[in-house]
N, C-alpha and C positions, 0 to 999 in steps of 0.2 A: 780896566773897565770890565765888569761882569756882564756876560750876555744872558738874556732871558730865553728860556725854551719856549718856542711857539707851541700852540696846542697841537698842531700837526706833527711837529718833531717829538713832542712828549708821547703822543699816541703811537708813533712809529717805534719809539724806544720801548714802550710797554708791550707792544706786540712782539718785538724781538726778545724781550726778557721772558716771555711765556713759552718760547720755542724750546724744545728739548736740546740738550747739548749735542746729541748725535746728529742733529740737523745742521750743525755748524761745519762748513767746509774748511778743513785745515790743510788741504793739499798744497796750497801755495806758501805754507810756512815751513822754513827749513828746520830739520830736526837738530836739536842740540846734542852733540855727541859727547862733549865733556864741558864741565864748568870752567869758566875763566879762573885763573889762579887767584884773583882777588875777590872771588865770589864768596859771600857769607850766607849760609843757609839759616833762615830764621832771624836775620838781622833786625827786622822790624817787628818781630813777634815778641811782645812783652806781656807774659801772663801776669795776672794779679798776684802780688806777693802777700803772704800772711806771716806775721811775726809769731814765732813759737819759742818756747823754752824747752831745751832738750839736754838731757844728761848724757855725756859721752865719756868713755874711758879716757883717763888722762893721757895714755900713750897714743891713742887714736887722735886726740885733739892736738897733741904735740906734733905728730906726723903731718897732720893737715896744715898746721901753722908753719911748719919748717919749710914748706915750699913757697912761702911768701904771702903777701896780702891776697885777699880774695878767697880765704878758706871757706867762707860760708857759701860763696858761689860754687866752689868746687864740690862741696857737700851736696848742693842742689843738683849739680850736673851728674854726680855719681848716682844719686837716688833716681834721677830721671832716666839714666841709662838702664838701671835695674828695672824700673817700672816699664819702660818700653820693651825690654827683653821679655819680661813676664807677660805682658799683654800679647806679644807675638806668639807665645807658646800655648 
């Protein structure tokens, strides 16, 4: 059963949403010192994919395919790492 927001509750949520982040008291939240071993960063992040045609050297393609299925995903991962590193510099 889906609950409806009352006008009072909606108003309260809107007022809270307008408050700056620095006004939020985080003192009672424990600090995360390390991620659990089964944590996956970006697990639910699914950027929009776009199909492209790309010409690669035969030896590069063979190397990518030699490590098994998912070579296109690996190409994307490698390119994302280069992009992230480039943006950071």
